[in-house]
DOLOTI-922898 format. One record per residue: residue in one letter; x, y, z of N, C-alpha, C in turn. Coordinates in steps of 0.02 Angstrom, whole numbers. Layout:
- resn nx ny nz cax cay caz cx cy cz
- a X Y Z X Y Z X Y Z
...
END
This chain:
- resn nx ny nz cax cay caz cx cy cz
- m -3876 -1218 -790 -3929 -1205 -837 -3996 -1194 -800
- k -4043 -1165 -834 -4104 -1144 -801 -4149 -1204 -784
- h -4174 -1206 -722 -4221 -1257 -701 -4291 -1236 -723
- k -4333 -1286 -740 -4400 -1270 -765 -4441 -1235 -712
- w -4436 -1257 -649 -4475 -1225 -595 -4455 -1152 -587
- l -4391 -1138 -598 -4367 -1069 -591 -4394 -1026 -649
- e -4395 -1055 -708 -4422 -1019 -766 -4495 -1002 -755
- w -4534 -1050 -729 -4605 -1038 -715 -4613 -983 -663
- a -4575 -988 -608 -4581 -939 -554 -4562 -869 -577
- q -4510 -864 -619 -4489 -798 -643 -4541 -769 -691
- k -4571 -811 -732 -4623 -786 -779 -4684 -763 -740
- i -4704 -801 -689 -4761 -780 -648 -4746 -714 -613
- q -4684 -708 -586 -4664 -646 -553 -4664 -588 -602
- s -4640 -598 -662 -4637 -545 -712 -4707 -522 -731
- i -4753 -570 -741 -4822 -553 -758 -4855 -514 -701
- s -4843 -537 -639 -4874 -504 -582 -4847 -433 -573
- q -4782 -425 -582 -4752 -358 -574 -4777 -310 -626
- s -4782 -332 -689 -4808 -289 -742 -4881 -271 -728
- g -4919 -321 -705 -4989 -308 -689 -4998 -258 -633
- l -4957 -264 -581 -4960 -217 -524 -4938 -147 -545
- a -4895 -144 -595 -4869 -78 -617 -4921 -40 -658
- f -4963 -76 -696 -5007 -43 -743 -5082 -49 -728
- s -5100 -95 -684 -5172 -105 -671 -5199 -53 -623
- k -5263 -34 -634 -5297 14 -591 -5354 -19 -553
- d -5380 -74 -581 -5437 -108 -551 -5415 -144 -487
- v -5451 -134 -434 -5433 -162 -369 -5433 -238 -370
- y -5479 -268 -408 -5483 -341 -411 -5425 -370 -451
- d -5406 -336 -505 -5348 -358 -543 -5284 -353 -501
- i -5278 -299 -463 -5219 -291 -420 -5215 -348 -369
- e -5273 -367 -342 -5275 -422 -294 -5252 -487 -327
- r -5274 -499 -389 -5253 -560 -425 -5179 -560 -439
- y -5151 -503 -459 -5079 -499 -472 -5038 -508 -408
- e -5064 -484 -353 -5030 -495 -289 -5030 -570 -271
- e -5084 -605 -289 -5087 -677 -277 -5036 -713 -321
- l -5028 -689 -383 -4977 -719 -427 -4907 -708 -398
- r -4894 -648 -373 -4828 -634 -344 -4816 -680 -283
- d -4868 -690 -244 -4863 -735 -186 -4849 -807 -208
- l -4880 -828 -263 -4870 -895 -290 -4798 -904 -314
- s -4772 -854 -348 -4703 -859 -372 -4654 -863 -315
- a -4666 -826 -261 -4623 -828 -202 -4627 -897 -169
- e -4687 -927 -169 -4696 -993 -138 -4657 -1045 -177
- i -4658 -1040 -243 -4620 -1087 -285 -4545 -1081 -271
- m -4520 -1019 -268 -4450 -1007 -253 -4430 -1036 -186
- a -4471 -1024 -136 -4456 -1048 -69 -4457 -1124 -66
- e -4501 -1156 -104 -4506 -1228 -103 -4443 -1263 -128
- y -4409 -1232 -178 -4352 -1264 -210 -4285 -1234 -188
- t -4285 -1187 -142 -4223 -1157 -118 -4223 -1156 -42
- d -4169 -1129 -14 -4164 -1123 59 -4189 -1056 85
- v -4218 -1016 41 -4240 -949 59 -4313 -951 82
- e -4326 -917 138 -4395 -915 164 -4441 -877 116
- k -4504 -899 115 -4553 -869 70 -4560 -794 82
- e -4562 -772 144 -4571 -701 160 -4511 -660 136
- t -4451 -690 138 -4392 -656 113 -4396 -646 38
- v -4418 -698 2 -4426 -692 -70 -4479 -641 -87
- k -4536 -643 -50 -4589 -593 -62 -4563 -522 -52
- g -4520 -514 -1 -4492 -448 12 -4449 -424 -46
- l -4409 -470 -75 -4368 -452 -133 -4412 -432 -192
- f -4464 -472 -204 -4508 -459 -261 -4546 -393 -251
- a -4565 -379 -189 -4603 -318 -175 -4563 -255 -188
- l -4496 -261 -186 -4453 -203 -199 -4451 -186 -273
- e -4468 -234 -315 -4465 -223 -387 -4527 -185 -410
- k -4515 -133 -449 -4569 -91 -474 -4565 -84 -550
- g -4623 -73 -582 -4624 -61 -653 -4615 -125 -693
- y -4609 -117 -758 -4602 -174 -804 -4536 -209 -790
- q -4538 -274 -780 -4477 -310 -761 -4434 -326 -821
- t -4369 -313 -813 -4319 -329 -865 -4260 -363 -831
- p -4217 -397 -869 -4157 -427 -839 -4112 -374 -807
- k -4079 -394 -753 -4031 -350 -720 -3963 -357 -754
- a -3924 -304 -753 -3858 -303 -787 -3802 -309 -735
- d -3761 -360 -744 -3703 -372 -700 -3641 -366 -743
- v -3597 -318 -726 -3537 -305 -766 -3476 -334 -730
- r -3431 -367 -769 -3371 -397 -741 -3310 -373 -780
- g -3258 -353 -742 -3197 -328 -773 -3147 -383 -788
- v -3119 -381 -847 -3070 -431 -869 -3003 -396 -879
- v -2955 -409 -835 -2890 -377 -837 -2836 -431 -840
- f -2795 -430 -893 -2741 -477 -900 -2674 -443 -886
- e -2629 -480 -854 -2561 -456 -842 -2514 -517 -840
- d -2464 -517 -884 -2417 -573 -888 -2454 -639 -899
- n -2504 -638 -944 -2542 -697 -963 -2583 -726 -905
- k -2597 -684 -855 -2639 -705 -799 -2698 -657 -793
- i -2752 -680 -760 -2813 -641 -755 -2824 -616 -683
- l -2848 -556 -677 -2860 -525 -612 -2924 -553 -581
- l -2918 -577 -518 -2976 -600 -480 -2973 -569 -410
- v -3031 -562 -379 -3035 -537 -311 -3072 -588 -268
- k -3054 -591 -204 -3086 -638 -158 -3143 -604 -122
- e -3204 -632 -129 -3263 -603 -100 -3267 -617 -25
- k -3280 -566 15 -3285 -575 87 -3344 -618 108
- n -3398 -615 69 -3459 -649 91 -3456 -725 85
- n -3411 -751 42 -3407 -824 36 -3335 -850 29
- n -3286 -805 32 -3215 -824 28 -3199 -861 -38
- k -3235 -843 -90 -3221 -870 -157 -3202 -813 -204
- w -3178 -831 -262 -3147 -782 -307 -3191 -766 -367
- s -3186 -704 -389 -3225 -682 -448 -3188 -627 -484
- l -3210 -615 -545 -3189 -555 -580 -3218 -495 -543
- p -3181 -440 -536 -3209 -381 -504 -3270 -356 -543
- g -3321 -335 -507 -3381 -310 -541 -3442 -312 -496
- g -3499 -302 -526 -3562 -301 -490 -3618 -273 -532
- f -3675 -259 -500 -3731 -230 -536 -3714 -161 -562
- c -3739 -145 -621 -3727 -79 -650 -3766 -26 -611
- d -3733 29 -595 -3765 85 -560 -3800 130 -611
- v -3857 156 -592 -3893 204 -633 -3851 267 -641
- g -3848 294 -701 -3810 355 -713 -3740 343 -740
- l -3718 280 -740 -3652 263 -767 -3660 216 -826
- s -3617 223 -875 -3616 177 -932 -3586 111 -910
- p -3593 57 -950 -3561 -6 -932 -3485 1 -922
- a -3452 38 -967 -3379 48 -961 -3363 86 -897
- e -3400 139 -882 -3388 177 -821 -3400 134 -759
- n -3451 92 -762 -3466 48 -706 -3409 0 -692
- v -3382 -32 -745 -3331 -82 -734 -3266 -50 -710
- i -3249 9 -735 -3189 45 -712 -3195 60 -638
- k -3255 83 -617 -3267 98 -547 -3262 36 -504
- e -3293 -19 -526 -3293 -81 -487 -3222 -109 -479
- i -3183 -107 -532 -3114 -133 -528 -3074 -92 -477
- k -3081 -26 -479 -3046 16 -431 -3067 2 -360
- e -3133 -3 -348 -3159 -13 -280 -3141 -82 -252
- e -3139 -133 -295 -3130 -201 -270 -3058 -226 -272
- s -3016 -193 -313 -2947 -218 -320 -2894 -164 -307
- g -2913 -100 -311 -2864 -47 -304 -2831 -26 -368
- y -2842 -63 -422 -2809 -47 -486 -2849 4 -526
- e -2812 45 -562 -2842 93 -609 -2836 64 -679
- v -2891 67 -716 -2892 37 -783 -2927 84 -832
- k -2920 67 -896 -2959 101 -947 -2993 49 -991
- y -3048 67 -1020 -3087 22 -1063 -3046 0 -1123
- k -3053 -64 -1141 -3020 -89 -1201 -3069 -121 -1250
- k -3110 -169 -1226 -3154 -204 -1273 -3210 -240 -1236
- l -3270 -240 -1266 -3325 -281 -1242 -3313 -352 -1268
- l -3303 -400 -1222 -3287 -468 -1242 -3350 -511 -1251
- a -3396 -505 -1203 -3454 -550 -1206 -3513 -521 -1168
- l -3573 -534 -1195 -3636 -517 -1162 -3675 -583 -1157
- l -3678 -611 -1097 -3704 -678 -1088 -3766 -679 -1044
- d -3809 -727 -1057 -3870 -738 -1018 -3852 -784 -960
- y -3866 -762 -899 -3849 -800 -838 -3872 -873 -844
- y -3933 -884 -870 -3962 -950 -869 -3943 -994 -929
- k -3899 -969 -971 -3871 -1011 -1024 -3803 -1039 -1004
- h -3785 -1029 -940 -3720 -1050 -915 -3730 -1083 -847
- p -3681 -1123 -824 -3691 -1164 -764 -3686 -1126 -698
- h -3727 -1074 -691 -3732 -1037 -628 -3787 -1069 -584
- p -3784 -1058 -519 -3838 -1083 -475 -3902 -1041 -485
- p -3960 -1068 -466 -4023 -1031 -474 -4024 -966 -436
- q -4055 -915 -465 -4064 -850 -434 -4136 -827 -445
- p -4163 -785 -400 -4233 -763 -408 -4244 -722 -471
- f -4194 -683 -491 -4203 -638 -548 -4162 -660 -607
- h -4177 -630 -664 -4143 -645 -727 -4087 -593 -737
- y -4026 -618 -753 -3969 -573 -760 -3937 -579 -828
- y -3909 -523 -853 -3863 -523 -908 -3794 -510 -880
- k -3744 -548 -903 -3675 -541 -880 -3636 -505 -935
- i -3606 -448 -918 -3568 -408 -965 -3493 -412 -948
- f -3454 -443 -992 -3382 -451 -980 -3344 -400 -1022
- i -3308 -355 -989 -3273 -301 -1022 -3199 -305 -1007
- q -3158 -309 -1060 -3086 -309 -1050 -3061 -238 -1039
- c -3018 -231 -989 -2988 -166 -973 -2912 -173 -970
- e -2880 -116 -981 -2806 -114 -980 -2783 -81 -916
- l -2735 -113 -884 -2707 -88 -821 -2665 -27 -834
- i -2679 29 -799 -2641 91 -809 -2612 119 -744
- g -2628 90 -687 -2600 117 -625 -2633 85 -564
- g -2617 116 -506 -2645 91 -444 -2604 34 -414
- n -2625 13 -355 -2592 -42 -320 -2645 -89 -292
- p -2627 -154 -283 -2677 -201 -256 -2699 -181 -186
- e -2765 -173 -179 -2793 -151 -115 -2863 -179 -108
- a -2875 -214 -53 -2941 -243 -42 -2993 -188 -31
- g -3056 -204 -49 -3110 -156 -41 -3158 -176 13
- l -3216 -144 16 -3267 -159 66 -3294 -230 58
- e -3296 -255 -3 -3325 -321 -16 -3273 -374 -32
- t -3209 -356 -34 -3156 -403 -53 -3101 -406 0
- s -3068 -463 4 -3015 -472 54 -2946 -485 25
- e -2944 -509 -38 -2880 -523 -70 -2885 -507 -144
- i -2827 -493 -175 -2823 -479 -246 -2766 -520 -275
- g -2775 -548 -335 -2722 -587 -365 -2731 -597 -439
- f -2676 -613 -473 -2678 -631 -544 -2666 -706 -548
- f -2707 -741 -589 -2705 -814 -591 -2697 -841 -662
- d -2657 -893 -666 -2647 -929 -729 -2711 -968 -745
- e -2724 -978 -809 -2784 -1013 -831 -2789 -1083 -801
- n -2733 -1115 -790 -2733 -1183 -765 -2721 -1188 -690
- q -2722 -1130 -656 -2714 -1129 -583 -2765 -1082 -552
- l -2828 -1091 -571 -2880 -1048 -545 -2899 -1067 -474
- p -2914 -1019 -431 -2937 -1034 -363 -3011 -1055 -364
- e -3039 -1069 -306 -3110 -1086 -302 -3151 -1025 -320
- l -3193 -1033 -371 -3230 -976 -398 -3298 -967 -366
- s -3321 -905 -363 -3389 -888 -342 -3433 -896 -404
- v -3464 -955 -411 -3496 -973 -474 -3560 -935 -488
- d -3589 -901 -438 -3646 -859 -454 -3623 -795 -490
- r -3558 -780 -485 -3530 -721 -518 -3496 -738 -584
- n -3458 -792 -584 -3424 -815 -644 -3406 -888 -638
- t -3410 -924 -693 -3396 -995 -693 -3327 -1009 -723
- e -3302 -1069 -711 -3236 -1087 -740 -3239 -1085 -816
- s -3293 -1108 -845 -3298 -1108 -919 -3297 -1036 -946
- q -3326 -990 -910 -3324 -920 -931 -3253 -891 -927
- i -3217 -907 -873 -3149 -884 -865 -3106 -911 -922
- r -3115 -974 -938 -3076 -1004 -992 -3095 -973 -1059
- l -3157 -956 -1068 -3179 -921 -1128 -3143 -853 -1134
- l -3135 -818 -1078 -3103 -753 -1080 -3029 -759 -1099
- f -2997 -813 -1079 -2927 -824 -1098 -2920 -833 -1174
- e -2973 -855 -1207 -2971 -861 -1280 -2960 -792 -1312
- f -2988 -740 -1281 -2978 -672 -1307 -2905 -649 -1297
- l -2874 -674 -1244 -2803 -657 -1233 -2760 -689 -1287
- r -2776 -751 -1305 -2737 -786 -1356 -2753 -760 -1426
- n -2815 -736 -1435 -2836 -713 -1501 -2871 -646 -1494
- p -2833 -590 -1493 -2863 -523 -1483 -2914 -504 -1536
- e -2913 -538 -1593 -2961 -522 -1648 -3026 -561 -1641
- k -3031 -602 -1590 -3093 -641 -1580 -3152 -595 -1573
- e -3207 -612 -1606 -3266 -570 -1606 -3302 -573 -1539
- t -3333 -517 -1521 -3374 -514 -1460 -3429 -567 -1462
- l -3440 -601 -1406 -3491 -653 -1403 -3555 -627 -1371
- c -3612 -651 -1396 -3676 -632 -1369 -3722 -692 -1372
- d -3751 -712 -1315 -3798 -768 -1313 -3861 -751 -1353
END
């Protein structure tokens, strides 16, 4: 769940970014840059990330700040769920990632599943649109929406990608160690509810 310090830092960052995007006055720009510096200092104080690293991330953001969209593919086979092992931490997640500009959410998830698992799928149903900070994820500098899309397996073979090392289908009660910044155990169990009840309504935080 969201930490209060993180909420403050993100709000300060959002205000500073909007101000830098629309302000013309040199003194206002200076004040908004100070706010951005303050938000980076707060982040660095409560995390293991250096202040200059955080400032660099924030400096890359332009225009009015909005939540980032992270899409995750949900593929069931023989009552098991498809997961991929991430190379960067050797933990498991639903295939997916940030949505690319120019692609729809469904197109993004189909692409991500192919790249990370080798499987070919087609869109089936939007299962859930969740707010990152309403679930037990670790703190992150930015605000994310998590989009969980169920897809149907239509072809391909298991094949690791640039960011993944293993592919597997897992029973609900035999889940591997999860990459909790990408998906939590409670979210995976929530997705199995859709397998048991295909008529379950799409969830939205």
